[in-house]
C-alpha positions in Angstrom: -12.0 17.5 -19.9 -10.5 15.6 -16.3 -12.7 13.9 -14.2 -10.2 14.4 -11.5 -11.5 15.2 -8.2 -10.0 15.5 -5.0 -12.7 13.0 -3.6 -11.6 11.0 -6.1 -7.8 11.4 -5.7 -8.5 10.5 -1.8 -10.2 7.4 -2.5 -7.5 6.2 -5.0 -4.6 6.9 -2.3 -6.5 4.9 -0.1 -7.0 1.7 -2.1 -3.1 1.9 -3.1 -2.5 2.0 0.9 -4.9 -1.0 1.4 -3.5 -3.0 -1.9 0.2 -2.0 -0.9 -0.4 -3.3 2.8 -1.5 -6.4 1.1 1.3 -6.7 -0.8 3.7 -6.2 2.1 1.8 -8.5 4.1 2.5 -11.6 1.6 6.1 -10.2 1.0 6.6 -10.7 4.5 5.3 -14.3 4.7 7.2 -14.8 1.5 10.5 -13.9 3.8 9.6 -15.7 6.5 9.5 -19.1 4.4 12.7 -18.1 2.5 14.2 -17.8 6.4 12.9 -21.2 7.5 14.3 -22.8 4.3 17.4 -21.2 4.7 17.5 -19.2 1.2 19.6 -16.9 2.8 20.6 -14.8 -1.0 16.9 -14.9 -2.2 16.2 -13.5 1.8 18.2 -10.6 0.9 16.9 -10.1 -2.0 13.3 -10.6 -1.0 14.0 -8.1 2.1 15.1 -5.2 -0.6 11.5 -5.8 -2.0 10.1 -5.7 0.9 11.8 -2.4 1.8 10.3 -0.8 -1.4 6.9 -1.9 -0.9 7.1 -0.6 3.0 8.4 2.9 1.2 5.6 3.0 -1.5 2.6 2.2 1.3 4.8 5.0 3.2 4.5 7.5 0.4 0.9 7.0 -0.1 -0.1 7.7 3.4 2.1 11.1 3.0 0.2 11.5 -0.3 -3.2 10.9 1.3 -2.3 13.3 4.5 -1.5 16.2 2.1 -4.6 15.3 0.1 -6.6 15.7 3.1 -5.0 18.3 4.8 -5.5 20.3 1.6 -9.3 19.3 0.4 -10.7 17.6 3.9 -11.4 14.1 4.2 -13.8 11.9 1.6 -15.9 9.6 2.8 -15.2 6.0 2.6 -17.7 4.3 0.5 -17.2 0.4 1.0 -13.8 0.5 -0.1 -13.1 -2.4 2.1 -15.6 -4.3 0.0 -14.5 -3.3 -3.5 -10.8 -4.9 -2.6 -12.6 -8.0 -1.2 -11.4 -7.4 2.4 
């Protein structure tokens, strides 16, 4: 028996988005430091990673929209508190 439910899937996708946005912010800060320190080759690699992180967040947002369109919006149960926001 699967414990999958629309509400759990929506909650998980919201968590993925919040965590992904935190990763994007950390990566943006790293890119900024690399630029300041003139590490041009590392900046290129870090920007590629940043692009992938942003793409991942966008995919999660699309998935969340699809889930919410199909199943409705699940309540947000203190997700920020669980993530330490």
